[in-house]
C-alpha positions in Angstrom: 0.4 4.5 -32.7 2.2 3.3 -29.6 4.0 0.0 -29.3 2.0 -2.4 -27.1 5.2 -4.2 -26.1 6.9 -1.2 -24.6 7.0 -1.5 -20.8 5.5 1.4 -18.8 8.1 3.5 -17.0 8.2 3.0 -13.2 5.4 4.8 -11.4 6.6 7.8 -9.4 4.7 8.8 -6.2 4.8 12.1 -4.4 5.4 12.0 -0.6 1.7 11.7 0.5 1.1 8.8 -1.9 4.4 7.1 -1.0 3.6 7.4 2.7 0.2 5.8 2.2 1.9 3.0 0.2 4.2 2.3 3.1 1.6 2.8 5.8 3.5 5.8 7.3 2.5 9.4 7.8 3.8 11.9 5.3 5.7 13.6 8.1 7.5 10.4 9.0 8.6 9.9 5.5 9.9 13.5 5.4 11.9 12.8 8.6 13.4 9.7 7.0 14.4 11.8 4.0 16.0 14.4 6.3 18.0 11.9 8.4 18.9 9.7 5.4 17.2 6.6 6.9 14.4 6.2 4.3 14.0 5.0 0.8 15.9 6.7 -2.0 14.1 9.5 -3.8 14.4 11.8 -6.8 14.0 15.5 -7.1 12.3 16.6 -10.3 11.7 20.3 -10.7 11.9 20.8 -7.0 9.4 18.0 -6.3 10.3 14.9 -4.3 9.2 11.6 -5.9 9.7 8.0 -5.1 9.8 5.0 -7.5 7.4 2.2 -6.3 10.2 -0.3 -6.7 12.5 1.7 -4.4 9.8 1.9 -1.8 9.1 -1.8 -2.0 12.9 -2.6 -1.8 13.3 -0.4 1.3 10.3 -2.0 3.0 11.6 -5.5 2.1 14.8 -4.8 4.0 12.8 -5.2 7.2 11.3 -8.6 6.2 11.6 -11.2 8.9 10.1 -14.7 9.4 10.3 -14.8 13.2 11.3 -12.6 16.1 14.7 -14.4 16.2 15.4 -13.9 12.5 18.2 -11.4 12.0 17.0 -10.7 8.5 19.1 -9.3 5.7 18.8 -5.6 6.4 17.6 -3.0 8.8 14.9 -0.4 8.4 16.0 2.3 10.9 13.6 4.6 12.8 13.0 8.1 11.5 15.5 9.9 13.7 19.1 11.1 13.5 21.5 8.2 13.6 23.4 8.2 16.9 27.1 8.6 17.0 29.3 5.7 18.2 30.1 5.9 21.8 33.6 7.3 22.3 33.8 7.2 26.1 33.6 9.9 28.7 36.3 12.6 28.6 37.9 13.4 32.0 
């Protein structure tokens, strides 16, 4: 007999489900993972899984109320972060 008051563990989503949850393609989510710009994930037995709370928190970083609102965080595009400009070498 299980305890009715025990909370369920966080739901874990595989890449295709997580991408649908975020409204992205699976490939875009894979690129985010490769470049380190996406939501945090776990590897379980070689499988990549995402906690729904982590997906929601990552998406919420991009929340804004207007176009001039700087927001509290940045959701970066799925590409390699650029290096800071160091100037042109002679």
